C-alpha positions in Angstrom: 19.7 -30.8 1.3 22.5 -29.2 -0.5 23.9 -25.8 0.4 22.9 -24.4 -3.0 19.3 -25.5 -2.6 19.0 -24.1 1.0 20.5 -20.8 -0.2 18.0 -20.6 -3.1 15.1 -21.4 -0.8 16.3 -18.6 1.7 16.6 -16.2 -1.3 13.0 -17.0 -2.5 11.6 -16.6 1.0 13.4 -13.2 1.4 12.1 -11.9 -1.8 8.6 -13.1 -1.0 8.7 -11.5 2.4 9.9 -8.2 1.0 7.2 -8.3 -1.7 4.4 -9.1 0.8 5.7 -6.4 3.3 5.7 -3.8 0.5 2.2 -4.7 -0.6 1.0 -4.4 3.0 2.6 -1.0 3.5 1.1 0.2 0.2 -2.4 -1.0 1.1 -2.2 0.5 4.6 -0.9 3.9 3.2 -3.7 3.9 0.6 -6.4 3.2 3.2 -5.2 5.9 5.5 -4.7 8.5 2.8 -8.3 7.8 1.4 -9.6 8.1 5.0 -7.9 11.5 5.4 -9.0 12.7 2.0 -12.7 12.1 2.9 -12.5 14.0 6.1 -12.7 17.5 4.8 -15.3 19.6 3.0 -14.5 21.2 -0.2 -15.4 24.8 -1.0 -18.5 25.0 -3.2 -19.5 28.1 -5.3 -23.3 28.5 -5.5 -24.6 30.8 -8.2 -28.3 31.7 -8.2 -30.0 33.0 -11.4 -33.1 35.1 -10.9 
C-alpha cells in the first residue's frame, strides 16, 4: 500500500468519525432538550362566558 493511499484512507476515516460523532451529539442534545421541554406545565388562561 502506498503512502498516499494510506494517508487518504486515514483522512476518510477521520472525516467519517467526526461526522458520526457530530450526528450522535446532535441527536443526544435533541433528545434531552425535548425531554426537558415536556417536563413543565404552561400557564393557561381560562375564560368563562355566562
